[in-house]
N, C-alpha and C positions, 0 to 999 in steps of 0.2 A: 485468532491465530489458527492456522491450519497446519497439519502435520501430515505430509504425504511421503511415505517411505523415509528417506533420510532428509527430506526437505522440510524446513519450518518457513512458513510463509506468514508474515504479520500483515493484516489487512486493517486499514484505517479507512473509514467511510466519514467523509466531511460534507456537510451540507452547506457550510460557509467557511471561509478562510482556509482554503486547502494548504496555503503555504505554511500554516502553523502545524502541519503533520510532522515537519522536520524535527521540531522540538519533541514531540511525543516519541518519535522513532529513536531519537538519541538516548532517551531514558530506557526504552525498551532493549536497545542495542547493547547496553551495559550487561544485561543478563543473557541475551541471545545474540551473541556477536555474528553468528553465521546465518541468521535469518534473512530471508529475502523480504523486501518491503514493497507493499502495494497501497497506493492511495485511489480510492474510488471517490469521484466528486462530479457534481453538476458543473462547477466552475473550471476555468482554465487554470493550470498549474504551472508554476515556473520556479526556478532556483531551488529545486529539491535534488539533493545529492544522493545518488545511488538508490533512488526510489523510482519504481515503475509506476506510472500514472495511467489510470483507465477512466474514461468518461463513464458516467453513471449509466447512460443509455447503453453503451457498448457492454458493460458489465451485466446488466439485467437481460440484454438479448443473448449473451453468450458468456455465462459466468465462468466456463472453462478457460477464458483468456487469462485468468489469474495464474494459471500453471504454465503458460507459455512464455 
């Protein structure tokens, strides 16, 4: 979890099964309803609702992308 000013950003790094991130974020969302959600993964992601998805290579080359 990152806190930048008034923004809370939840980051989930998945090495496998990135689509399972939705479940983890649903639990997290109960406590931090206004948090932005980001998944970083090596695999393609689909069917994630209200979650920003970043390719792991993109993230490691430019970690600031989490904030955009």
